[in-house]
C-alpha positions in Angstrom: 0.0 0.0 0.0 1.5 3.3 -1.0 2.1 5.8 1.8 0.0 8.9 1.7 1.3 12.3 2.8 0.3 13.0 6.4 -1.6 16.1 5.6 -4.0 14.4 3.1 -7.2 12.8 4.0 -7.2 9.0 3.8 -9.9 6.7 2.6 -11.7 4.0 4.6 -10.3 1.5 2.1 -6.7 2.6 3.2 -7.6 1.4 6.7 -9.3 -1.9 5.9 -7.9 -5.1 7.5 -8.8 -8.7 7.2 -7.4 -11.3 9.6 -7.9 -15.0 9.8 -7.6 -17.3 12.8 -8.5 -20.9 13.6 -10.2 -21.8 16.9 -7.7 -24.3 18.3 -8.4 -26.3 21.4 -6.5 -23.8 23.7 -8.9 -21.1 22.6 -12.0 -23.0 23.5 -14.0 -23.3 26.7 -15.6 -26.5 28.2 -18.6 -26.0 25.8 -16.3 -26.1 22.8 -16.7 -22.5 21.9 -14.1 -19.8 21.7 -13.4 -17.7 24.8 -14.9 -14.2 24.6 -11.6 -12.8 25.8 -9.8 -14.5 23.0 -12.1 -12.9 20.4 -11.6 -9.5 22.1 -7.9 -9.9 21.8 -8.1 -10.7 18.1 -10.5 -7.7 17.7 -8.0 -5.4 19.5 -5.2 -6.5 17.1 -7.3 -6.2 14.0 -8.6 -2.7 15.1 -5.0 -1.5 16.0 -3.7 -2.5 12.6 -6.6 -0.6 11.0 -6.0 2.5 13.1 -2.3 2.4 12.4 -2.8 2.1 8.7 -4.9 5.2 8.8 -2.7 7.3 11.1 0.7 5.9 10.1 2.0 6.2 13.6 1.8 4.2 16.9 -1.7 3.8 18.4 -3.1 2.7 21.7 -6.5 1.3 22.6 -8.6 3.9 24.4 -11.8 2.0 24.7 -13.9 -0.9 23.6 -17.2 0.9 23.2 -19.3 -2.1 22.5 -18.8 -5.8 21.8 -21.9 -7.8 20.7 -21.6 -11.6 20.7 -24.2 -12.6 18.2 -23.4 -16.3 17.6 -21.1 -18.7 19.2 -17.9 -19.7 17.4 -16.9 -23.4 17.8 -13.6 -25.1 18.0 -12.3 -26.0 14.6 -14.0 -23.1 12.9 -12.2 -20.4 11.0 -12.6 -16.9 12.3 -12.5 -13.9 9.9 -12.1 -10.4 11.4 -12.7 -7.4 9.2 -11.9 -4.0 10.5 -11.9 -0.4 9.2 -11.8 3.1 10.5 -15.4 4.5 10.7 -14.6 8.1 11.9 -11.6 10.3 12.8 -11.6 13.0 15.4 -8.6 15.1 16.5 -6.2 12.4 17.7 -8.6 9.5 18.1 -10.5 7.3 15.7 -13.3 4.7 15.9 -12.6 1.3 14.3 -15.4 -1.1 13.6 -14.7 -4.8 13.5 -17.0 -7.5 12.3 -16.2 -11.1 13.2 -17.4 -14.0 11.0 -17.3 -17.7 11.8 -16.7 -20.0 8.8 -17.2 -23.7 8.6 -14.0 -25.2 7.2 -16.0 -28.0 5.6 -18.7 -26.0 3.8 -17.3 -22.5 3.6 -20.5 -21.1 5.1 -20.0 -17.8 7.0 -22.1 -16.2 9.6 -21.7 -13.0 11.5 -20.7 -13.8 15.1 -19.5 -10.6 16.7 -19.6 -6.9 16.1 -17.4 -4.4 18.0 -16.4 -0.7 18.1 -13.1 0.4 19.5 -11.5 3.8 19.9 -7.8 4.3 19.3 -5.5 7.3 20.0 -2.6 8.1 17.8 0.7 8.9 19.6 3.7 11.0 18.7 7.3 9.9 19.5 7.0 11.1 23.1 3.8 9.1 23.7 1.5 12.1 23.6 -1.8 12.2 21.6 -1.2 13.6 18.1 -3.4 14.9 15.3 -4.2 12.5 12.5 -5.3 12.9 8.9 -9.0 13.3 8.2 -11.1 10.4 6.8 -12.4 10.9 3.3 -16.0 9.7 3.3 -17.2 8.1 0.0 -20.8 6.9 -0.4 -23.8 6.4 1.7 -22.5 3.4 3.7 -19.4 5.2 4.8 -21.4 8.3 5.6 -23.8 6.2 7.8 -20.9 4.6 9.6 -19.3 8.0 10.2 -22.6 9.5 11.6 -23.2 6.6 13.9 -19.6 6.7 15.1 -19.9 10.4 15.8 -23.1 9.7 17.9 -21.3 6.9 19.8 -18.4 9.3 20.5 -20.9 12.0 21.8 -22.4 9.4 24.2 -18.9 8.1 25.2 -17.8 11.6 26.1 -21.0 12.2 28.1 -20.5 9.0 30.0 -16.9 10.0 30.8 -18.1 13.4 32.1 -20.6 11.6 34.4 -18.0 9.2 35.6 -15.6 12.0 36.5 -18.4 13.8 38.5 -19.1 10.5 40.3 -15.4 10.0 41.2 -15.0 13.6 42.5 -18.3 13.3 44.4 -17.5 9.9 46.0 -13.7 10.4 46.0 
C-alpha cells in the first residue's frame, strides 16, 4: 500500500484489515466455543492495525465501546475479522470490527461478533497527536461516520458523568 502524505485525508479503504484465525483447542472453553476474551484480543489486534494504517503512527486502545456476541464460534471453525476506520476525530478514531465464523467443511460464513473500538494516535513522546481526516465516500461510509460520531458523543457524556461521580465519592 502506497504511503499517503500525512496532511492528506485517507480513505476508509486505506484502513481496511482482514485477519484469519482458527479456533484451536487452547482457545475453546468447556462448551467447545471460543473464549470471549480471545475474540476480544483478536479484535484489538485487527482494530489496532486498521488505526495504524490510517494514522501511520503508533496507536493505543482507548476503549472498547461495545462488543456484541451474536453467535457462538466453535472449536475448529475459521474466524475472519474485518476492520476499518469509521470516523476520525482530533487524535482518536473509531474502528469497527465484524467477526465471522466460517465452517471449514462448507465455507458457510455467519456474523458472530460486532465491535467498536477507539484508538488514540501517539507521537514519538507518547502524547496524543493529530491525524489525517477520513475521506468519506458513499452512503454506507457516511452512515458509519454519523453513527460513530453519535457513539463518541455518548462516550464523552459518560466520561463526564464518571468524572463527576469519582469527584463526588472520591
